[in-house]
C-alpha positions in Angstrom: -42.0 45.9 94.9 -40.5 48.6 97.1 -40.9 52.3 96.5 -37.3 52.5 95.4 -37.8 49.8 92.8 -41.0 51.4 91.5 -39.1 54.8 91.2 -36.2 53.1 89.3 -38.7 51.4 87.0 -40.4 54.7 86.2 -37.0 56.2 85.2 -36.4 53.4 82.7 -37.8 54.1 79.2 -40.2 51.5 77.9 -39.0 49.2 75.2 -41.7 50.7 72.9 -40.7 54.3 73.5 -37.7 56.5 73.0 -37.0 60.0 74.3 -35.8 62.9 72.1 -34.6 66.3 73.2 -36.4 69.1 71.3 -36.2 72.9 71.2 -39.5 74.7 70.7 -40.1 78.4 70.4 -43.3 80.2 71.1 -43.8 84.0 70.5 -42.2 84.7 73.9 -40.1 81.7 75.0 -37.5 79.2 74.0 -38.3 75.8 75.5 -36.0 72.8 75.6 -37.1 69.4 76.9 -37.5 65.7 76.3 -40.4 64.4 74.2 -41.4 60.8 74.5 -42.0 59.2 71.1 -42.9 55.7 69.9 -39.8 53.5 69.2 -40.8 53.1 65.5 -43.8 53.3 63.3 -46.8 55.5 64.1 -45.8 58.6 66.1 -42.1 57.8 66.1 -41.1 61.3 64.7 -41.3 64.7 66.3 -43.3 65.9 63.2 -45.9 63.1 63.8 -46.6 64.4 67.3 -46.7 68.1 66.2 -49.1 67.3 63.4 -51.5 65.1 65.4 -54.8 67.0 65.0 -56.4 65.1 67.9 -53.8 66.3 70.3 -54.0 69.9 71.6 -51.1 69.6 74.0 -47.5 68.4 74.0 -45.9 67.0 77.2 -42.2 67.6 77.9 -39.9 66.5 80.8 -36.6 67.9 82.0 -37.6 71.3 80.7 -35.7 74.6 80.4 -37.8 77.8 79.7 -35.9 80.9 78.6 -37.7 84.2 77.7 -36.7 85.4 74.3 -36.6 89.0 75.5 -34.3 88.2 78.3 -35.0 87.3 81.9 -34.4 84.4 84.3 -34.2 80.8 83.0 -36.7 78.4 84.6 -36.2 74.7 85.1 -39.2 72.4 85.3 -39.4 68.6 85.7 -42.6 68.6 83.6 -44.4 71.0 81.2 -47.5 70.8 79.1 -47.5 73.1 76.1 -50.5 74.0 73.8 -49.6 73.1 70.2 -51.2 76.3 69.0 -48.5 78.4 70.7 -45.6 76.6 68.8 -43.9 78.8 66.3 -40.8 76.7 65.7 -39.7 73.2 66.7 -36.5 71.2 66.0 -34.6 68.3 67.5 -32.0 69.7 69.8 -28.3 69.5 69.0 -27.9 67.3 72.1 -29.4 64.5 70.1 -31.8 61.8 71.3 -31.9 59.7 74.5 -32.8 56.0 74.5 
């Protein structure tokens, strides 16, 4: 397999997973990104991931970080967020990605 084929394969979602765009607020930031979830069953909902007591962090991709008090917007390909900092979370109005 060539490097290009491996890269293309990494961009394809697994048959057992789906991606959902979420908006999360902390005390200081509004964060929007893509959360990878199970296709169905266990951990297939955003609330399942948020309430997983054995998980201290959430991993998002294609992330936009905007300070609530104003300031420059940051774009990141990857972000890990401590669950304890989450004040508010909702599926983004852009919907889910399969």
